[in-house]
N, C-alpha and C positions, 0 to 999 in steps of 0.2 A: 494341627489346627487347620480346619477346612479353609480353603481360599479359592478364589476364582479370578480368572484373568481373561479378558477379551482382546484379541489381536485381530484387527480388521485390515486386510491387505488384499490387493492393491488397487488403486484407481489409476490405470495406466496412462502415461503421458501421451500416448498416441491419440487419445481423445482430443487433447489440446491441439496437437498438430493437425488433426482432421478438421477441427473447428476453424483454425487459422486458414487452412487451405480453402475451406468452404467460404469464409468471408472474402478471401482474395478473389476467388472465382465468381462469387456472387456479384462483386463490383463490376465484373465484365459481363453480367447478364447470363451466366451459365448456371444451370441447376445440377447439383451433385446428387447421385443416387448410390445407395449401397444395397445391392440386391433389388428388391422392389420398393424399398422405403427411402424417402428423401431424408437425408441427414438434417436438413433445415427444420424438419418437424420437431426434432429433439434438441435443436440448438439451444434454446433458452433454458430448458431443463438441465442439460448437461453443464451449461455455464454455472447454474445455481449449485449443482453438485460439486463442480470442480473448484469453486471459489473458496480460497483459504486452504487448499490442499497442495502439497507437492506431488510429484509424479508417483510416489509410492504410498499415498494415502495417509490415513489417520490411524493411530493406535489408541484404542480406548480400553482402559483398565478399570475393573471394579474388584473389590475384595469383600468377603463376608466372613463372619465368625459365627460359630454355633451359639455364642453367648449373646448375640444381638442381631439387629437387622442389617441388611446390606448397606455399605457406605455409598456415597454419591459417586457417580462415574467421573473420571478425570480424563480429559483429552489432551493430547500432546502432538505437536507437529514441528518440523518434519522428521521423518524417520530415515530418509536416505537422500543423498545428494548426488546420485549418479543414475540417471540424469536429473537435473534440477528444472523445475518449471518456472520460467521467467516470462511474465506477460507484460510488465511495465518497467521502463528504465528511465532514470533521471540523469541527464548530462548537465553537470553543474559548472562547466568551464568551456572555453572555446576549443572545440575539438573539430578535426577535419570533417566536413559534411559527409564523407564516405562512411563514417562510423554510424551515423543515424540511418543512412540509406540501407546499409547492410542489415542492421537490426530490424528495420521496418520490412525489408524484403522477406524476412523470416517470421513475420507475424508478431513482432514485439512492438508495443506502443511506446513511443519515445517522447519525452518532454525535455526541452532545453531551458534552463533558468540559470543565468550567469550572475556572478558577483553577489551571491546571497550572503547575508550575515549569518553568524552561527545560529541565532535564534530562528531565523527564517528557514535555514536548512533543517533544524530540529523539527519544526512544524511541518515541513514539506515531506521529509524522508519517509514517514510512515505510510505513504501512499504507493511506494514503489518496491519492486522485487530486486531491482538492480540499480547501482549507482556507478557512473563513469566520471572520473576526475582526472586532472593533471596534477600539478604540484601546489596550486594555490589553495584548493579546498582542504581544510583541516578536518579529517574524519575522526573526531575525538570519541572518547568513551561515552560522552553525553549524547552525541549524535547516534552512535550505535545503539545505545540503550533505547532511544526513541524509535529506532527502525524495526517496527514490529514484523514487517513482512520481508525485510531485506535478506537476500540469499547470496548476493555477490557484490563485491566492490572491485571495480576494474580501474586500474591506474594506467592511463594512456602514456606510458613512459617507463623508464627504469626507476628502481628504488620505490619504497613505500613508506618512507619515514613521515609522511603527512597522514598516515593511517595508523590508528591504534590497532595493530595486528592482534595483540593479545586479547583485547576486548572483543574483536570480531571473531576470533577463534572460539572463545568461550560461548559465544552466541550461535556458533555453527555457521558463520558466514564465510564464504570463500573470498580470499583476498588475492587478486590476480594483477600482474603487471605485464608489460610487453618487453621482455628481456632484450630483444635485439632491435626494437623499433628505431631508437635514436643512437645506436652504436656508432655509425659512421659519422654522423653530425658531431657528436661529442668528441670523438677522436680527432676529427679535423680541427675543431676549435682548440683543443689542447695543443695540437701541433702549431696552430697559428699563434697561440700564446708563447710557446717556446721560441719560435722564430722572432716574434716581436720583442721578447725580452732580450734576445741575443743582439738585436740590431736597433733597439730603441725606436721602433717604427712609429708607435702612436705619439710619443713625445716629439719626435721630429716632425711629424705631420702637423701637430698642433702649433709648433713653433713656426712652421712655414705659413700657416693660416694667419699668424699674428704679424707676418711681414718680415720675419727674421731669416737669416741664412747662417746657421751655426753648425758648420761642418765638424769642427773639433769637439764641440760640446756633446755630440751624440756618437762618439767612437764606440763601436760595438766589438763583438767577438764571433769567430766562426763556431758553428756547431760541430764541424768536422773534427773527429778525434776526441770529442768530449764524452763524458760518462753521464748517461741518463739513468736515474734510479726510478723504477716504476713500482709503486706500492699498490698492489691489487692487480692481479694478472687474469682478469676475466675477459669478456669480449672486448671492452673498450681498451683495456691495458694492452691486449694483444695487437689491436689495430694501431695504437700509438707506436708500439715498438717497431712494427714492420715499416711504418712510414718514416720514423726517425732514423732507422738503420740506413735508409736511402741517402741520408745526409752524412753518413759515415760515423754516426754516433755508436758508441758501445753501450748496449742496453743490459742493465742488471735489474733484478727485481726481487720482490718478496710477495708471497701469497700462501696462506695456511691451508688452502684447499687444492689449488692446481698443482699436480705432481711436477717435480723438477724436470723429469724427462719430457713432459709435454711442453713446458715453456722453452726448454732447450731446443725443441724441434722448430720453434720459430724465433730462435736467436736470442733468447733471454736467459742469462745465467742467474739461477736463484741462489739466495743466501739469506742469512738472518738479518734482521734490521740493524743489529749492532755492527755487523760487517758492512752493511750497505751505506749507512750514513757518511762515514769518512771518505768514501770513494767518489761521491757524486758531485758533478758540476751543476747538474739540474735534477730536480726531484718533482715528479708528478704523482698525484694520489688518485686512485680509482677504486675506492672501497665504499661499501654502504656506511651510513652513519649508524653506529651502534655503540654501546658502552665501551667496547674494546678499542674503538677507533676515534672516539671523541678526544681531541687534543693530542692526536698521534704525533704531530710536530709541535713541540713545546719548547720551553727554555732549555730543558735538559737535552732534548734531541738536537736543537740548533747548535748547542755547544759542541756536539760530536761531529758536526758537519764541517766541510771545508769552509774557510772564510770566503764570503762572497757567493755562496751557493744561491742559485735561483730556484724558486719553487712555483708550482702551478697547481691550482685546485679548480677543476671543472666538474667535481663530483658532488660534494655536499658541504655546506657551510658548517664549520665546527670541527672538521677533521684536522685543520690547522688552527691552533690556538691563536686567535686574532690579536690578543694583547701581547703574546710572546712574539708573534711575527712583527708587530710594531717595534718592539724592543730590539729585535734582531736587525731590522732595517736601519734603525737609528745608530746602532753600534757598528754597522757594516758587516756583521756576521752573515747577514742575508743581503745579497746584492740586488735583489729585485723579486717581485712576485706578480704572477698573473692570476687574477681571481675572477671567476664567473659566478661564484656562490658565496653567501655570507650567512652567519648565524641568524641575523635578522634581515629580512628582505621586504622592502628596501632598507638598507642600513641607515639608522639614525645617527650613529657614531661614524663620522666620515673621515676619521684619522687615517684609515688605510686607503680609502678612495682618493683622498687628496694628497697622498704621499707621492713625491716625484718619481720614486722608483717602483711604483705600483701601476700596473695597467689592469683595468677592470671592465667587466661587462655586466649587464643586468640579467643574469641567468639565461644566457642564450644557447646553452649546450644543445638543446633540442629544437632551437628556433630556426629550422629550415623547412621549406615547403615539403621537401622529400621526407624528412623525419616526421613531421606532423601528419602527413598523409599516411605514412607507414604505421605510425602508432595508432591513429584513429581506426585504420582498417584492421590492424592486428587485434586490437582489443575487442572489436566487434566480432571478428571471426572466431576468436578464442571463446567468447561467450556463447556464440551460436553452436560451435562444435561441442562444447560441454553440455549445453541444453539438449542437443540432439544425441548425446551419448557417443560421439565419435572420437574425441581426443581431449586431453588436458594439457594445456601449455601455459606456463607463467604463473601457476598457482603457488604462492609463497607459504601458505599455511595448510595446504590440503593435499600433501603428497600421497596420502592414503588413498585418494580417489584415482590415482594414475592407472591402477590396474583393474578398475571396476567397470569398464565400459563394454564388456563382452557378456554374452548370454550366460556363459559358465560362471563368471564372477557374480552376476546378479543372483543366480541360483544359490551360490555359496553364501552370499550375504543374507539371503532369506533363511538358509539353513542356520547360520550363526545366530541370527536374531530369534528364530523360533526355539532353538535349543536353549538359548538364554532365557526366553520367556517361560519355557517349561520348568527350568530350575527355579526361576523366580516364583512361579506359581506353586510349585511343590515344596518349597522350603517353608517349614512350619514357623520359622522365626520371623518376628516383625522387625527385628533389628537389621541394620545395614549389613551388606556383605563386607567382609574384611579382606578376603583374598579371592582371586580368580586366576586359574591356570588353564590356558587354552593350548592344546597340543594338536598339531596337524600331523597326519600320518600318510605316507606315500609320496612318491616323487611328484605326482600331479598336484599336490597341495603345497609344494615347497615355497612357491612365490606368493601365496595368498594369505599367509599368516597375519600380515598387518591388518588388512581390512576385515578378515574373518574374526580376529580378536575384537576389533571395534564393533562389529555386528553383534557378537555375543554380549558385549557390555551394554549395547543398546537394549537388548532384551531384558537384561538384568535390571537396568536402571529405570525402565519404564514404569515401575511401580511408585517412583518417587513423585510426590505432588509438585507440579510446576516444572518438572524436568523435561526439557526439549532436547533429548539426546539424538545426535546424528553422527555420521562417520567422522565429521570434522572435530566436533567438540567433546565426544564421549570420553576420550582419554583424560582430558582436563577435568571433566565432571567426575570421573571415577577417582582421580587423584584427590579432588576436593572432598569426596565422600569417604576418603581414607581407605580405598580399596587398593591393595597391592596386586598389580597385574603382572603376570608372567606368561610369556609366549615361547613355545618350543616346537621343534619339528623332529619327527622320527621317520627315517626313510625306510626302515626295515619292516614296519608293521603293516597292517591292512591298508590298502591303498584307498585314498579318497575319503578318509574318516576324520572327523573332528571330535576330539575328546575334551570335555569341559569339566573342571572340578572347582567348586566354589566353597567358601567357608562363611558361615553366618552364625553368630552367637556360639562359636566354638564347635559347631557341628559341620560336617563335610557332606556336600551333595555333589553327585557327579552324573554325567550323561554322555553318551556317544551318539553321533548322528552322521548321516551321509546324504548324498543326493542320488536318487534313483529315478530315471525317467524324467528328469527335470523337476522332481518333487522332493522336498526335504523329508527325510525319514529318521525316526528315532530307533536306534539299535539297542540301546541299553539305558536304563534309568536306575540309579543307585547300583546295587549288585544284581539287578534283575536284567538278564539278557532275554529279549523277546524272541519267541519262536520265529515270527515273521516280522520284518521291519514295519514299524508303525508310521503310516503316512501322516505327516504333520499338516493336515488340511481338515477343514470342517470344525465341528465342535467335539472336543475330546474331554473325557472324564478320566482322571488318573486316581486309582484306588490303591492304597497300601493295606494289605490284609494277609492273614494266614490262609493258606490254601485249604479249601474244603469243598465237598460235593454240593453244598447248598448255597455257596457264595453267589454264583451267577443268578440263580433263580431268586434269591432274596433281594439282590440288587435290582433285578428286573422288576420285581414286584413293587419295590419302593419307588422306582422311577415311573412305573406305570401309574401309580397313585398320584403322581405329580404331573401326569400328561406328557411324559418324556419317553420316547421310544429308543431302544437299543438298535444301532445300525451295524456295529461291528464289535468284536471282542478280541483283544490280544493278550495272550498269557505268556509268562516267562518260561524258559526251559526248565529251570530248577524251582520247585515249589517249597523248598525248605525255608522255614521261618516266615517272617513278614516280607512279602514280595510285592512288587508293583504290577498292577494290571492297567491296561488302557481300554476304555470303552468309548466307541464312537456313538454319539447320541444325536437325536434329532434337534435338540435345542438346549440352551443353557438351563440348568436346574436353578430355580428361584431360591431355594433354601437348601443348602448343602447339609444342614444338620439332620435331615431325614435319614442320611446314610451313616451318621455317626455311630449308631448302635451296631452296625454291620462291619465297619472297617476301622483301622487304626488311624488312617489319614486319608484325606480326599482333597482334590483340587480340580478345577476345570479351566479349559483354555479354548477359546474360539478363534480360529484362523481363517 
């Protein structure tokens, strides 16, 4: 079945950078020239062209059938998130002024609107490419659905439980936090909680303010020689451990990710939770809030602990079951708790806050001048670095982007996407692909399989109406479409080659491609190995036909009658049976059916 596919790439982000530079210098009265022409002459036109595009442009797909007229064009953006074009950012909470200053220094327009209600945020978010929040703003699925232009959500702090990461991922939005911005502040507050619990400092201070002198009432205990259990051995857990070791505490811990030999190097003996609970005099939790950590300390867990164990939560409300903690405090199984976080903030149920053995704070873990300055600065710099294609730090749902900031990776992304688009165009079936197997070949391709696979899937999925596939969401979109994706690597075969095999409607289609001179080339289509690599640029016509001396002249005649000129012709090495040819042409053919009498199958692709 003849089909056609138009792939327009790319509108480079350097245009945006140049325009921002032009605006900054123009404010100082300086005229910029590029050669003999002033960039300012094209300023308005370039802004019009750039509006609504990311840095790698728009893919536009059309398809026709010999039995009817061409269908309507369908546009979809964005196609690539490395780098991302960010022009406007909304800051919805109180963030250190350095955040705004850094963003504006790099040509990003910033708006600050605090204390918005959900409905106000939904109405406002559609105007922005980026959103910066702390912990109060709830970026729900409804908010993300309304965010037509949003490309990044930056959390100025650790943890992203106030962001619907799944919804953001499906829409291709990067979710980023500042993993180390408030580490020291959170660790220091945890240590303060542990010391306060051991010596009843807050209760004694309040008693003094009331005019009392109750020395015996506030008898405490030394931390020296006690066992501290640390659940979660990331950055904060490590800092807590090293500080409390200075008090002579023995530190034990649990973490499903940090290797035991790593935690042992900073003095923490790892063990299972079942082994940890009975040994601890104090327990502190430093995990994200997720299904596996909700209610981690509950009735069953408290029953396994020492009687009188003291617990601290400066991480996320809900890791400790609040109702179970109340029961443990009342029974004496828990001797005290230090809480900086709650399931509901501020908590309406004050049973824990008012308990005499509980010390609490209004979520102050990151509330230091240093942490706020660091988080605000970090999130701004992380956004700028990603936009400029320099680095990727703190992205919680876009690990695939980490290796895509080099010239070589960008070329491979273009290769994967164009090879996928060729297979999408040349597959005769109108049904969805059911399988996709991407194989990288050669040592130089060993580390690029992840983003290359995603790039291929983008090319394949771009024919779906309403599909906005990019490197972040394409795996999710493929899964939803029922495509079984497999990625493998072979070190012994031809270096620098990407092989793709897809299945649609029970039929298999395959292609091999590479990058030569910075340009993606097609080496093989189906079982047809081309004599010379086909440069995947310009307008290409793919023909499947039996070899014959009159084929080229017949095709040339049919094209000429439609006002289309042949610019190149690529033939396969083996002419046995139905084989694929590639013809470079001056423009897209309006009606592919004119070639139907001459060939078995035909497709066209404009790059």
